[in-house]
C-alpha positions in Angstrom: 0.0 0.0 0.0 1.2 3.5 -0.8 2.0 5.9 2.0 1.4 9.6 2.6 3.7 11.7 4.8 2.4 13.9 7.6 3.9 17.3 8.1 6.7 16.0 10.3 7.6 13.4 7.6 6.1 10.4 9.2 4.8 8.0 6.6 1.2 6.7 7.2 -0.8 4.2 5.1 -2.9 5.9 2.4 -5.9 3.9 3.6 -7.0 3.5 7.2 -9.8 1.9 9.2 -12.7 4.2 10.3 -14.7 3.3 13.4 -17.7 5.6 13.6 -20.8 3.6 14.7 -18.7 0.5 15.5 -18.8 -1.1 18.9 -22.3 0.1 19.7 -24.3 -3.1 18.9 -23.8 -6.3 20.8 -25.2 -8.2 17.7 -22.5 -7.0 15.4 -19.7 -6.6 17.9 -17.8 -9.8 17.2 -18.1 -9.3 13.4 -16.7 -5.8 13.8 -13.9 -7.1 16.0 -13.0 -9.7 13.3 -13.0 -7.0 10.6 -10.7 -4.8 12.5 -8.2 -7.6 13.2 -8.4 -8.8 9.6 -7.7 -5.3 8.5 -4.6 -5.0 10.8 -3.3 -8.3 9.5 -3.6 -7.1 5.9 -2.1 -3.6 6.2 -4.8 -1.4 7.6 -2.6 -0.5 10.6 -3.9 3.1 10.7 -7.1 3.1 12.9 -9.2 6.3 13.4 -11.6 6.7 16.3 -12.8 9.3 18.7 -14.2 9.8 22.2 -17.5 10.9 20.5 -18.0 7.5 18.7 -20.5 5.7 20.8 -19.3 7.8 23.8 -16.1 5.7 23.9 -17.6 2.4 22.6 -15.5 2.5 19.4 -12.3 3.2 21.3 -13.1 0.2 23.6 -13.7 -2.0 20.5 -10.4 -0.9 19.0 -8.6 -1.5 22.3 -9.8 -5.1 22.3 -9.0 -5.6 18.6 -5.4 -4.4 19.0 -4.4 -6.4 22.0 -2.7 -9.3 20.1 -0.6 -7.0 18.0 2.7 -5.0 18.4 1.7 -1.5 19.4 4.6 0.1 17.5 3.3 -1.4 14.2 0.0 0.4 14.6 -0.9 4.1 14.0 -3.8 5.0 16.4 -5.7 8.2 15.9 -8.4 9.6 18.2 -10.2 12.9 18.6 -11.2 15.1 21.4 -14.5 16.9 21.7 -14.1 20.7 21.2 -15.5 21.4 24.7 -12.8 19.1 26.1 -10.0 20.7 24.2 -9.0 23.2 26.9 -6.7 23.0 29.9 -9.6 22.0 32.3 -10.5 18.8 30.4 -8.2 17.7 27.7 -5.7 15.8 29.9 -8.5 13.8 31.5 -10.1 13.3 28.1 -6.9 12.0 26.6 -6.3 9.7 29.6 -9.8 8.3 29.2 -9.2 7.6 25.5 -5.9 5.9 26.3 -7.5 3.7 29.0 -10.3 2.6 26.6 -7.8 1.9 23.9 -5.5 0.0 26.3 -2.4 2.0 25.2 0.1 4.4 26.6 0.1 6.8 23.8 -1.7 8.0 20.6 0.1 8.4 17.4 -2.1 11.3 16.4 -4.7 13.3 18.5 -7.1 15.5 16.7 -9.4 18.4 17.7 -12.7 17.0 16.4 -14.1 20.4 15.3 -13.8 24.0 16.2 -15.4 25.1 19.5 -15.2 27.9 22.0 -11.7 27.0 23.4 -9.1 29.4 21.9 -6.7 27.8 19.5 -3.8 29.0 21.5 -5.0 27.1 24.5 -5.7 23.9 22.6 -2.3 24.1 20.9 -0.5 24.6 24.3 -2.3 21.6 25.7 -1.5 19.4 22.7 2.2 20.3 22.9 2.1 19.5 26.6 0.6 16.1 25.9 3.5 15.5 23.5 6.0 16.4 26.3 4.2 14.0 28.6 4.5 11.2 26.1 0.7 10.7 25.9 0.6 11.6 22.2 3.2 11.7 19.4 1.7 14.4 17.3 -1.6 16.4 16.9 -3.9 17.7 14.2 -7.4 18.9 13.6 -10.7 17.9 12.0 -13.4 19.7 10.2 -11.5 23.0 9.9 -11.9 25.0 6.7 -9.2 27.2 5.2 -9.9 30.3 7.3 -9.9 28.2 10.4 -6.5 26.7 9.4 -5.1 30.2 8.8 -6.3 31.2 12.3 -4.8 28.0 13.7 -1.4 28.8 12.2 -1.5 32.4 13.4 -2.2 31.0 16.9 1.0 29.0 16.8 -0.2 25.8 15.2 2.7 25.2 12.9 3.0 21.6 14.3 -0.4 20.6 13.1 0.0 17.4 11.1 -3.2 17.1 9.1 -6.8 18.2 8.7 -9.4 15.4 8.7 -12.4 16.5 6.6 -15.3 15.0 4.6 -14.2 14.4 1.1 -15.6 12.2 -1.6 -16.6 12.2 -5.3 -19.9 13.9 -4.6 -18.3 16.5 -2.2 -15.2 18.1 -3.8 -15.4 21.6 -2.3 -12.1 21.1 -0.4 -10.3 21.0 -3.8 -11.1 24.7 -4.4 -8.9 26.1 -1.6 -8.5 23.9 1.4 -6.6 21.1 -0.3 -4.2 23.5 -2.1 -3.7 25.4 1.2 -2.8 22.2 3.0 -0.4 21.2 0.2 1.4 24.6 0.5 1.8 24.1 4.2 3.1 20.5 3.9 0.0 18.9 5.5 -1.9 16.0 3.9 -5.7 15.9 3.9 -7.2 13.0 5.8 -10.6 12.2 4.2 -13.5 10.7 6.1 -16.6 9.3 4.5 -14.8 8.8 1.1 -17.7 6.6 0.0 -20.3 9.4 0.4 -22.0 10.8 3.4 -25.7 10.2 2.5 -27.7 7.6 0.8 -29.0 10.1 -1.8 -25.5 11.1 -2.8 -24.4 7.5 -3.0 -27.3 6.6 -5.2 -26.5 9.4 -7.6 -22.9 8.4 -7.9 -23.4 4.6 -8.3 -25.9 5.2 -11.1 -23.5 7.4 -13.1 -22.4 5.9 -16.3 -18.7 7.1 -16.1 -18.3 5.5 -12.7 -20.1 2.3 -13.7 -18.0 2.0 -16.9 -14.7 2.4 -14.9 -15.9 -0.2 -12.4 -16.8 -2.6 -15.2 -13.4 -2.1 -16.9 -11.5 -2.9 -13.8 -13.8 -5.7 -12.5 -14.4 -3.5 -9.5 -17.3 -2.1 -7.6 -18.5 1.5 -8.0 -17.5 2.0 -4.3 -14.0 0.9 -5.1 -13.9 3.4 -8.0 -15.1 6.2 -5.6 -12.3 5.3 -3.1 -9.7 5.2 -5.8 -10.7 8.6 -7.0 -10.1 10.1 -3.6 -6.8 8.3 -3.1 -5.4 9.5 -6.5 -3.7 12.5 -5.0 -0.3 12.2 -3.2 -1.3 14.3 -0.3 -4.6 12.6 0.5 -5.2 9.6 2.8 -8.5 8.2 3.8 -10.3 6.3 6.6 -13.1 4.0 5.7 -15.4 2.1 8.0 -15.8 -1.6 7.4 -18.1 -3.8 9.5 -17.3 -7.1 7.7 -14.3 -8.9 6.4 -15.7 -8.7 2.9 -15.9 -4.9 3.2 -12.3 -4.8 4.4 -11.2 -6.8 1.3 -13.1 -4.5 -1.0 -11.4 -1.5 0.6 -8.0 -3.0 0.4 -8.5 -3.8 -3.3 -9.6 -0.2 -3.9 -6.4 1.1 -2.5 -4.5 -0.7 -5.3 -6.9 0.3 -8.0 -5.4 2.6 -10.7 -7.9 4.4 -12.9 -6.8 5.5 -16.3 -6.4 9.2 -17.2 -9.4 8.9 -19.5 -11.5 7.4 -16.7 -10.4 10.3 -14.4 -11.4 12.8 -17.0 -14.8 11.2 -17.5 -15.6 10.9 -13.8 -14.3 14.5 -13.1 -16.7 15.8 -15.8 -19.6 13.9 -14.3 -18.9 15.2 -10.8 -16.9 18.4 -11.2 -15.2 20.2 -8.4 -16.8 23.7 -7.7 -15.2 26.7 -9.3 -15.9 28.9 -6.3 -15.7 28.7 -2.6 -18.4 26.5 -0.9 -19.1 25.7 2.7 -17.2 22.8 4.2 -19.3 19.7 4.3 -19.6 18.1 7.7 -21.4 15.2 9.3 
């Protein structure tokens, strides 16, 4: 699998395992656990979670899944609520995430979205967590270009990435956020790369350009969607998979190379906006 480099030069897999909504159902718990472990054993060593996901249930599932594996071979990402991102709460929030995950440190800790805590305070706390050895590096999520500018002005030069919604049907980040991140040496971490609503997914999977590319590569339309997002060197993505079959599909998509002609046709069917649009969020 190809890798993408964070701002500090650390290589991370271009495809990771997302965990939103995982760990919340006793009926699907074991199946989700098997999927996570199958993914780890087949190269999905980047795992993204958050204290928000099931109010810690996803972190607990990940913690159980990673027990048999060498910690240093994994890249664990979690996220802190914006109201926990200040000095009064962030250290406890981080400790709670570490306890649920059963680990001593996070490879990457993200501010989940912008809140009322000043960036300066969050940055100071993130840097202190690094000094304490609780996290290796930090980043943000759901911040648009103007927010990123404010973050840098507040002293956030050590921010490693911005995790945002990005998929074929939501390409607004390509207008200014993605170029901004590239100029500042930060990759974009895409969540929901297979679409963030059933209506959008239906529109994409019915498109002739997407279907033709899928047929040509003996792939699914979802694999084509993921390959489209991963085509850029400074983009990596996290995808939820609740079954081993889904994990296999995602792994195959990470190796899928569309032709230039297929990219052109898909781009024409779902063009990026030519003006600034609001950042899509879930």
